[in-house]
N, C-alpha and C positions, 0 to 999 in steps of 0.2 A: 504494500500500500504506500506508494510514493506520492508525495504531495507535489502539485504543480507549483513551480516557483513563480511568484508574482513579479511582474515587470511594470515599472511605473514610467510614465512619460516624463520627458525632460521639463515640460511645463509644470507638471504636478510637483516634481522635485524642487523646482525653482520657487514655487509658491510656498511650499512647506519650509524651505531653507530661509526664505525671506521673512516669513512669520517668526521663525526661530531667531533670526538675526535682530528683529525688532525688539525681542525680549519682553513683549507684552504678556506672554504666557510662558510657562515653563515648558521645557522640552517634554517632560512627562505628560503634561496636559495636551500638548499638540499630538503626541504619539497616540494617546488614548482616544482623542477625538477622531483621528484619521485611521485608526487601526494599524498603527505602525509600531515597530520596536524603537525605543528611545535611542539606541545606538545608531540606528539608521538616520534618524532626524539629526543627531549630532554630527554624523559623517557628512550629510548633505550641507549642513550649516558651515562646517569647517571648510568644505570644498568651495562653497560660495565665497566665504571670506578670503580664502587663499587665492582664488582665481578671479575674483571680482574685477580688479583693475585691468586684467588681461582681456576682458570681454571687449572693451572698447578698442584696444590695440589689435586684437585678433581679427576683427572684421575688416580693418583697413589692410592688414598684411595679407589676409585671405583674398581680398579683392585684387591686390597687387599681383599675387601669384596667378590668379585667373587671367589677368591681363597679359602677363608675361607668357603664359602658356599659349594663349590665343594668338599673340604676336608671333611666337615661334612657329606655330602651325601655319600662319599666313605666309611667313617668309619661306617656309618649306614648300608651300604650294606655289609661290611665285617662282622659286628656283626650278621646280618641276616643269612649270609652264614655259619658262624660258628655254629649258633644254629641249622640250618638245618642239617649240617654235624653230630653234636652230636646226634641229634634225629635219623638220619639214622643209625648211628653206634649202637645205643641202640636197634633199631628195627631189625637190621640185625644180632645181636649177637646170637640169638637162632638158626639161620640157618647155622652158620658156625661151 
C-alpha cells in the first residue's frame, strides 16, 4: 500500500512561503490550515528568502540567453543560405 506523493504547484508554494515570510501566522498554523508538514513550509520559506533577490536578476539573464541563442540560430541560417547561394551561382554559371 504505497501512498501517492503529493506535488504542489510553484504558485501554491510561493503563496505559502510568502505567508510564512510575512510572519502573521506561525509556521505550524499555516501547515495545519493547508494540510502540510511544518518542515515543508519552513523549507519553502527558506528557499524564498535565499533566492528572492535572484528572481529579478534571473528573468533578465534568462531573456538575454534566449536572445543570444536566437541570434546564433539566425547567423547559422544566414551562413547556410549564403553557401547555398554561392553553390547555385557556381552551378548556374555555365548556363548563362
